[in-house]
MDTraj code that builds the backbone (N, CA, C; nanometers):
import mdtraj as md
import numpy as np

residues = "MET SER ILE ILE ALA GLY SER LYS LYS THR PHE LEU PRO ARG ARG THR LYS MET GLU HIS GLU SER ILE GLU VAL ILE VAL ILE THR PRO ILE ASN LEU THR GLU ASP VAL GLN LYS VAL ALA PHE ALA VAL LYS ASN VAL LEU PRO ASP SER GLU LEU VAL ILE ARG LYS ASN ASN LEU TYR ILE LYS MET ASN ASN PHE ASN GLY LEU ARG LYS ILE LYS ASP LYS ILE ARG SER LYS LYS THR LEU ALA VAL LEU GLN ARG ILE LEU TYR ASN ASN TYR ASN MET GLN SER THR TRP PHE LEU LEU ASN LYS GLN ALA ALA PHE SER ASP VAL VAL VAL LEU VAL GLU ASN GLU ASN GLU SER PRO LEU GLY PRO ILE LYS ILE THR VAL ASN GLY CYS GLU LEU GLU ARG ILE ASN GLU TRP PHE GLU LYS".split()
xyz = np.array([
    [8.2332, 3.1055, 8.4425],
    [8.1408, 3.1339, 8.3325],
    [8.1619, 3.1029, 8.2195],
    [8.1044, 3.0485, 8.1293],
    [8.1267, 3.0106, 7.9990],
    [8.0146, 3.1007, 7.9118],
    [8.0475, 3.0865, 7.7745],
    [7.9583, 3.1374, 7.7037],
    [7.9944, 3.0531, 7.5622],
    [7.8467, 2.9452, 7.5138],
    [7.9008, 2.8579, 7.3917],
    [7.8893, 2.9479, 7.2894],
    [7.9905, 2.9363, 7.1848],
    [7.9765, 3.0339, 7.0311],
    [7.9708, 2.8730, 6.9679],
    [7.8329, 2.8946, 6.8675],
    [7.9222, 2.7757, 6.7917],
    [7.8733, 2.6627, 6.8271],
    [7.9960, 2.5721, 6.8053],
    [7.9947, 2.4428, 6.8481],
    [8.1221, 2.4504, 6.9743],
    [8.1856, 2.5668, 7.0188],
    [8.3108, 2.5636, 7.0884],
    [8.2155, 2.6326, 7.2267],
    [8.3122, 2.5871, 7.3504],
    [8.2815, 2.6339, 7.4510],
    [8.3878, 2.7254, 7.4354],
    [8.3524, 2.8703, 7.5111],
    [8.4559, 2.9370, 7.5414],
    [8.4346, 3.0248, 7.7144],
    [8.5558, 2.9862, 7.7664],
    [8.5299, 3.0162, 7.8873],
    [8.5906, 3.1485, 7.9458],
    [8.5207, 3.2305, 8.0123],
    [8.5602, 3.3437, 8.0376],
    [8.6226, 3.3772, 8.1701],
    [8.6986, 3.4687, 8.1835],
    [8.7885, 3.4562, 8.3221],
    [8.6802, 3.5836, 8.4602],
    [8.6748, 3.4850, 8.5561],
    [8.6139, 3.5310, 8.6617],
    [8.6826, 3.6757, 8.7271],
    [8.5801, 3.7426, 8.7679],
    [8.5871, 3.9059, 8.7858],
    [8.6448, 3.8632, 8.9554],
    [8.7582, 3.9287, 9.0246],
    [8.7716, 3.9095, 9.1586],
    [8.7038, 4.0254, 9.2047],
    [8.6914, 4.0299, 9.3690],
    [8.5924, 4.1195, 9.4424],
    [8.6336, 4.2500, 9.3975],
    [8.8131, 4.2404, 9.3847],
    [8.8545, 4.3848, 9.3802],
    [8.7947, 4.4575, 9.2295],
    [8.8193, 4.3759, 9.1468],
    [8.7528, 4.4271, 9.0428],
    [8.6206, 4.4845, 9.0390],
    [8.5346, 4.4404, 9.0826],
    [8.4148, 4.4750, 9.1107],
    [8.3851, 4.6183, 9.2128],
    [8.4928, 4.6362, 9.3217],
    [8.5052, 4.7549, 9.3688],
    [8.5512, 4.8965, 9.3028],
    [8.4560, 4.9891, 9.3339],
    [8.5128, 5.1160, 9.2824],
    [8.5957, 5.2142, 9.3893],
    [8.6988, 5.2105, 9.3593],
    [8.7906, 5.2717, 9.4546],
    [8.7711, 5.4432, 9.4215],
    [8.8170, 5.5112, 9.4909],
    [8.8434, 5.6644, 9.4908],
    [8.9318, 5.6981, 9.6050],
    [9.0090, 5.7500, 9.5894],
    [9.1036, 5.8502, 9.6181],
    [9.0965, 6.0014, 9.6145],
    [9.0684, 6.0466, 9.7504],
    [9.0172, 6.2170, 9.6967],
    [9.1168, 6.2778, 9.7820],
    [9.1812, 6.3965, 9.7447],
    [9.3145, 6.4536, 9.8560],
    [9.2572, 6.5975, 9.8156],
    [9.2773, 6.6438, 9.9542],
    [9.1884, 6.7993, 9.9572],
    [9.3376, 6.8936, 10.0493],
    [9.3397, 7.0020, 10.0277],
    [9.4078, 7.0941, 10.1185],
    [9.4058, 7.2564, 10.0729],
    [9.3817, 7.2868, 10.1567],
    [9.3377, 7.4290, 10.1934],
    [9.4591, 7.5324, 10.1130],
    [9.4111, 7.6187, 10.0604],
    [9.5569, 7.7412, 10.0032],
    [9.4727, 7.8703, 10.1079],
    [9.5472, 7.9174, 10.2207],
    [9.5276, 8.0005, 10.3034],
    [9.5689, 8.1735, 10.2389],
    [9.5279, 8.2477, 10.2599],
    [9.5523, 8.3650, 10.1872],
    [9.7121, 8.4169, 10.2035],
    [9.7674, 8.3245, 10.3149],
    [9.9144, 8.4081, 10.2869],
    [10.0054, 8.2874, 10.2684],
    [9.9665, 8.2011, 10.1566],
    [10.0421, 8.0888, 10.1276],
    [10.0277, 8.1248, 9.9744],
    [10.1708, 8.1178, 9.9009],
    [10.1676, 8.0928, 9.7280],
    [10.1497, 7.9849, 9.7023],
    [10.0365, 8.0007, 9.6285],
    [9.9874, 7.8651, 9.5048],
    [10.0789, 7.7582, 9.4743],
    [10.1339, 7.8016, 9.4028],
    [10.2719, 7.7564, 9.3648],
    [10.3450, 7.6306, 9.4769],
    [10.3746, 7.7148, 9.6145],
    [10.4591, 7.6133, 9.6912],
    [10.3290, 7.5092, 9.7404],
    [10.2223, 7.5288, 9.7298],
    [10.1202, 7.4874, 9.8265],
    [10.1020, 7.3488, 9.6917],
    [10.0986, 7.3841, 9.5485],
    [10.1026, 7.2559, 9.4888],
    [10.2276, 7.2011, 9.4718],
    [10.3517, 7.2519, 9.5055],
    [10.5096, 7.1619, 9.5136],
    [10.4850, 7.0935, 9.6151],
    [10.4390, 7.1239, 9.7423],
    [10.4219, 7.0454, 9.8524],
    [10.3686, 6.9189, 9.8541],
    [10.2265, 6.9359, 9.7319],
    [10.1340, 6.8380, 9.7179],
    [10.2364, 6.6923, 9.6355],
    [10.2659, 6.7982, 9.5491],
    [10.3365, 6.7163, 9.4344],
    [10.4572, 6.6320, 9.4902],
    [10.5184, 6.7015, 9.5760],
    [10.6268, 6.6117, 9.6687],
    [10.5737, 6.4627, 9.7100],
    [10.4378, 6.4785, 9.7746],
    [10.4085, 6.3146, 9.8190],
    [10.3427, 6.2595, 9.7206],
    [10.2890, 6.3276, 9.6512],
    [10.2053, 6.2868, 9.5140],
    [10.2353, 6.3338, 9.3606],
    [10.3192, 6.2547, 9.3355],
    [10.3879, 6.2978, 9.1659],
    [10.3249, 6.2400, 9.0891],
    [10.2478, 6.1593, 9.0737],
    [10.2003, 6.1525, 8.9626],
    [10.0533, 6.2055, 8.9380],
    [10.0123, 6.3118, 8.9751],
    [9.8540, 6.3319, 9.0431],
    [9.8220, 6.4633, 8.9580],
    [9.7066, 6.4920, 8.9082],
    [9.6882, 6.5926, 8.8500],
    [9.5951, 6.7148, 8.9193],
    [9.6722, 6.8168, 8.9646],
    [9.6063, 6.9058, 9.0491],
    [9.4923, 7.0270, 8.9877],
    [9.3839, 6.9998, 9.0640],
    [9.2383, 7.1116, 9.0312],
    [9.2756, 7.2311, 9.1248],
    [9.2782, 7.3479, 9.0996],
    [9.2723, 7.4265, 9.2004],
    [9.0826, 7.5229, 9.1701],
    [9.0245, 7.5153, 9.3231],
    [8.8759, 7.5664, 9.3256],
    [8.8774, 7.6528, 9.4459],
    [8.8438, 7.7646, 9.4168],
    [8.8354, 7.8209, 9.5215],
    [8.9520, 7.8179, 9.6003],
    [8.9247, 7.8074, 9.7034],
    [9.0558, 7.8099, 9.8066],
    [9.1405, 7.7186, 9.8520],
    [9.1025, 7.5570, 9.7309],
    [9.1273, 7.4719, 9.7930],
    [9.2104, 7.3824, 9.6445],
    [9.2980, 7.3202, 9.7010],
    [9.3808, 7.1947, 9.5776],
    [9.3193, 7.0900, 9.6158],
    [9.2853, 6.9981, 9.5056],
    [9.2105, 6.9006, 9.4717],
    [9.2852, 6.7940, 9.3982],
    [9.2439, 6.6671, 9.4137],
    [9.3262, 6.5604, 9.3284],
    [9.2199, 6.4381, 9.3462],
    [9.1950, 6.4067, 9.2500],
    [9.0770, 6.2382, 9.2652],
    [9.1684, 6.1687, 9.1568],
    [9.1542, 6.0576, 9.2340],
    [9.2345, 5.9224, 9.1358],
    [9.1178, 5.8321, 9.1678],
    [9.1662, 5.7309, 9.0842],
    [9.0551, 5.5932, 9.0910],
    [9.1104, 5.4549, 9.1752],
    [9.2600, 5.4999, 9.1876],
    [9.3221, 5.3629, 9.2464],
    [9.4439, 5.4223, 9.3216],
    [9.4823, 5.3321, 9.3976],
    [9.5896, 5.3640, 9.5135],
    [9.7796, 5.3957, 9.4223],
    [9.7748, 5.3972, 9.3283],
    [9.8868, 5.3921, 9.2790],
    [9.9957, 5.5384, 9.2921],
    [9.8612, 5.6650, 9.2909],
    [9.8888, 5.7553, 9.3109],
    [9.9339, 5.8069, 9.4763],
    [9.9388, 5.6769, 9.5385],
    [9.9871, 5.6816, 9.6693],
    [10.1138, 5.6479, 9.7120],
    [10.1586, 5.5417, 9.5918],
    [10.2965, 5.4828, 9.5720],
    [10.4354, 5.5842, 9.6792],
    [10.4098, 5.7152, 9.6701],
    [10.5332, 5.7712, 9.7127],
    [10.5293, 5.7991, 9.8643],
    [10.3729, 5.7958, 9.9060],
    [10.3577, 5.7821, 10.0706],
    [10.3992, 5.6986, 10.1137],
    [10.3284, 5.5718, 10.0167],
    [10.3660, 5.4189, 10.1269],
    [10.5343, 5.3988, 10.1093],
    [10.5892, 5.4376, 10.0175],
    [10.7453, 5.4187, 10.0064],
    [10.8359, 5.4811, 10.1317],
    [10.7577, 5.5942, 10.1503],
    [10.8225, 5.7022, 10.2764],
    [10.7757, 5.6185, 10.4096],
    [10.6686, 5.5543, 10.4487],
    [10.6324, 5.4737, 10.5747],
    [10.7217, 5.3976, 10.5792],
    [10.8457, 5.3780, 10.5919],
    [10.8867, 5.2471, 10.6143],
    [10.8919, 5.2186, 10.7356],
    [10.9190, 5.2441, 10.8207],
    [10.9087, 5.2560, 10.9515],
    [10.8045, 5.1807, 11.0048],
    [10.8003, 5.0105, 11.0986],
    [10.6725, 4.9832, 11.1549],
    [10.5800, 5.0728, 11.2240],
    [10.6621, 5.1304, 11.2654],
    [10.6058, 5.2265, 11.3657],
    [10.5003, 5.3201, 11.2795],
    [10.5875, 5.3868, 11.1844],
    [10.4750, 5.4303, 11.1323],
    [10.3669, 5.4384, 11.0590],
    [10.3485, 5.2614, 11.0081],
    [10.2670, 5.2226, 10.9624],
    [10.2085, 5.1621, 11.0644],
    [10.2445, 5.1275, 11.1665],
    [10.1165, 5.0932, 11.2655],
    [10.0415, 5.2211, 11.3410],
    [10.0806, 5.3403, 11.2749],
    [10.0123, 5.4762, 11.3449],
    [9.9132, 5.4951, 11.2422],
    [9.9863, 5.4917, 11.0932],
    [9.8935, 5.4948, 10.9795],
    [9.7963, 5.4180, 10.9896],
    [9.7984, 5.2670, 10.9978],
    [9.7032, 5.2023, 11.0206],
    [9.5715, 5.1917, 11.1300],
    [9.6341, 5.2565, 11.2329],
    [9.5480, 5.3150, 11.3370],
    [9.4868, 5.4154, 11.3149],
    [9.5329, 5.4711, 11.2772],
    [9.4418, 5.6550, 11.2156],
    [9.3449, 5.6150, 11.1075],
    [9.3928, 5.5289, 11.0107],
    [9.2853, 5.4510, 10.9286],
    [9.1307, 5.3682, 11.0140],
    [9.1796, 5.3198, 11.0660],
    [9.1067, 5.2166, 11.1618],
    [9.0196, 5.3123, 11.2090],
    [9.0656, 5.4425, 11.2831],
    [8.9746, 5.4830, 11.3654],
    [8.9077, 5.5872, 11.2906],
    [8.9418, 5.5971, 11.1406],
    [8.8429, 5.7176, 11.0695],
    [8.7539, 5.6268, 10.9700],
    [8.7724, 5.5178, 11.0374],
    [8.6657, 5.4079, 10.9207],
    [8.5433, 5.4190, 10.9036],
    [8.4500, 5.4444, 10.8216],
    [8.3206, 5.4333, 10.8214],
    [8.2423, 5.4214, 10.6654],
    [8.1455, 5.2972, 10.6564],
    [8.1085, 5.2680, 10.5272],
    [8.1829, 5.2423, 10.4425],
    [8.3218, 5.1634, 10.4003],
    [8.3960, 5.1673, 10.3286],
    [8.4341, 5.3195, 10.2813],
    [8.4739, 5.3718, 10.3895],
    [8.5595, 5.5224, 10.3439],
    [8.6388, 5.5105, 10.4638],
    [8.7455, 5.5976, 10.4700],
    [8.8323, 5.6285, 10.5753],
    [8.9360, 5.7037, 10.5298],
    [8.9875, 5.8327, 10.5991],
    [9.1048, 5.9505, 10.5534],
    [9.2168, 5.9284, 10.6494],
    [9.3326, 5.9717, 10.6111],
    [9.3875, 6.0142, 10.6673],
    [9.4922, 6.1601, 10.6178],
    [9.5708, 6.1826, 10.7566],
    [9.6235, 6.3739, 10.7379],
    [9.7671, 6.3525, 10.7225],
    [9.8370, 6.4359, 10.6719],
    [9.9455, 6.4501, 10.6440],
    [9.9662, 6.6187, 10.6493],
    [10.1229, 6.6491, 10.6862],
    [10.1358, 6.7897, 10.7328],
    [10.1961, 6.8481, 10.5994],
    [10.1078, 6.9746, 10.5677],
    [10.1486, 7.0330, 10.4502],
    [10.2809, 7.0963, 10.4608],
    [10.3345, 7.1195, 10.5475],
    [10.4607, 7.2113, 10.5804],
    [10.5875, 7.0617, 10.5428],
    [10.5671, 6.9721, 10.5781],
    [10.6953, 6.8625, 10.5906],
    [10.6857, 6.8207, 10.4562],
    [10.5591, 6.8230, 10.3961],
    [10.5057, 6.7625, 10.2367],
    [10.6315, 6.8526, 10.1438],
    [10.6364, 6.9779, 10.1863],
    [10.6898, 7.0859, 10.1259],
    [10.8357, 7.0548, 10.1183],
    [10.8485, 6.9769, 10.1897],
    [11.0169, 6.9432, 10.2549],
    [11.0112, 6.7962, 10.1850],
    [10.9367, 6.7475, 10.1365],
    [10.9441, 6.5824, 10.0814],
    [10.9683, 6.4944, 10.1665],
    [10.8854, 6.5276, 10.2920],
    [10.8926, 6.4457, 10.4179],
    [10.7377, 6.4121, 10.4303],
    [10.6600, 6.2729, 10.4701],
    [10.5602, 6.2240, 10.4852],
    [10.5543, 6.2300, 10.6439],
    [10.4904, 6.3247, 10.7086],
    [10.4718, 6.3250, 10.8191],
    [10.2825, 6.3012, 10.8204],
    [10.2739, 6.2064, 10.9599],
    [10.1142, 6.1871, 10.9686],
    [10.0415, 6.2868, 11.0983],
    [9.9636, 6.3245, 11.0819],
    [9.9079, 6.4373, 11.1966],
    [9.7754, 6.3632, 11.2024],
    [9.7189, 6.3613, 11.3246],
    [9.6255, 6.3286, 11.3708],
    [9.4606, 6.4110, 11.3921],
    [9.5304, 6.5261, 11.3956],
    [9.3869, 6.6400, 11.3769],
    [9.4614, 6.7444, 11.3168],
    [9.3332, 6.8076, 11.2656],
    [9.3886, 6.9663, 11.1982],
    [9.5168, 7.0340, 11.2578],
    [9.4707, 7.0543, 11.3911],
    [9.5736, 7.1542, 11.4741],
    [9.6772, 7.1191, 11.4684],
    [9.7964, 6.9602, 11.4260],
    [9.9052, 6.9937, 11.4439],
    [9.9460, 7.0071, 11.2608],
    [9.9235, 7.0929, 11.2002],
    [9.9140, 7.1093, 11.0891],
    [9.9131, 7.2455, 11.0278],
    [9.9714, 7.3728, 11.1119],
    [9.9455, 7.5013, 11.0996],
    [9.8583, 7.5321, 10.9964],
    [9.9241, 7.5438, 10.9191],
    [9.8655, 7.6261, 10.7490],
    [9.7717, 7.5018, 10.6813],
    [9.7129, 7.4071, 10.7554],
    [9.6497, 7.3396, 10.7156],
    [9.6999, 7.1943, 10.6745],
    [9.5965, 7.0691, 10.7166],
    [9.7002, 6.9600, 10.6811],
    [9.6571, 6.9509, 10.4969],
    [9.7208, 6.8243, 10.4615],
    [9.6813, 6.7046, 10.3259],
    [9.6277, 6.6593, 10.3794],
    [9.4406, 6.6438, 10.3310],
    [9.3607, 6.5067, 10.3824],
    [9.3637, 6.4643, 10.2824],
    [9.3791, 6.3141, 10.2932],
    [9.3595, 6.2027, 10.1912],
    [9.2591, 6.0788, 10.2123],
    [9.1477, 6.0525, 10.1670],
    [9.0057, 5.9854, 10.1732],
    [9.0083, 5.9060, 10.0608],
    [8.9828, 5.8041, 10.1298],
    [8.9760, 5.6503, 10.0148],
    [8.8566, 5.5965, 10.0543],
    [8.7454, 5.5670, 9.9402],
    [8.6424, 5.5673, 9.9502],
    [8.6162, 5.4286, 9.8722],
    [8.5036, 5.3456, 9.8767],
    [8.4555, 5.2055, 9.8112],
    [8.5305, 5.0889, 9.8484],
    [8.6379, 5.0997, 9.9673],
    [8.7313, 5.0101, 9.9841],
    [8.7246, 4.9480, 10.1293],
    [8.7215, 4.8247, 10.1287],
    [8.7428, 4.7567, 10.2889],
    [8.8706, 4.8016, 10.3227],
    [8.8766, 4.8465, 10.4478],
    [8.9981, 4.8806, 10.5469],
    [9.1150, 4.7460, 10.5345],
    [9.0855, 4.6188, 10.5278],
    [9.1553, 4.5419, 10.5224],
    [9.2787, 4.5646, 10.4025],
    [9.1796, 4.5654, 10.2746],
    [9.2304, 4.5864, 10.1834],
    [9.3397, 4.7220, 10.1507],
    [9.2997, 4.8249, 10.2170],
    [9.4007, 4.9303, 10.2259],
    [9.5265, 4.8957, 10.3085],
    [9.4758, 4.8740, 10.4154],
    [9.5857, 4.7796, 10.5230],
    [9.6800, 4.6946, 10.4635],
    [9.6379, 4.6458, 10.3504],
    [9.7323, 4.5752, 10.2969],
    [9.8174, 4.6007, 10.1963],
    [9.7535, 4.6902, 10.1140],
    [9.8355, 4.7377, 10.0398],
    [9.9501, 4.8227, 10.0705],
    [9.9068, 4.9116, 10.1653],
    [10.0335, 4.9789, 10.2042],
    [10.1286, 4.8965, 10.3161],
    [10.1089, 4.7534, 10.3480],
    [10.2089, 4.6748, 10.3877],
    [10.3051, 4.6048, 10.3001],
    [10.2399, 4.5946, 10.2153],
    [10.3480, 4.5287, 10.0886],
    [10.4099, 4.6077, 10.0060],
])
top = md.Topology()
chain = top.add_chain()
for i, resn in enumerate(residues, 1):
    res = top.add_residue(resn, chain, resSeq=i)
    for name in ("N", "CA", "C"):
        top.add_atom(name, md.element.get_by_symbol(name[0]), res)
traj = md.Trajectory(xyz[None], top)
């Protein structure tokens, strides 16, 4: 793409496909009546340290516009077996540029990333991480690198 300004031709950089995508990462976890709000916030901050927490009703929410907030989760998923499990979960839950995965809240409190396949595997409720507006291949590439 170019713009002619006076007698000089100015070239503008082309936008990549990724710049046009509007990525949204939403994290939600329930706060049960038997749980201390500060401990739930601590658990979430252990795996998502650079995020801003919002508490509404009996849920803790985080909203991000990029993958950077998921970096600690990415770093903790070290073994190829765990990465393969995450990719399978993302694939199984993928629908119309949206996918999600669950983390065990109690493990997160201990600064450990444990993937769970259904909500029943986390007795106090899981941490649900949803990625909207992104192709599955791009999500997988980000976790692999």
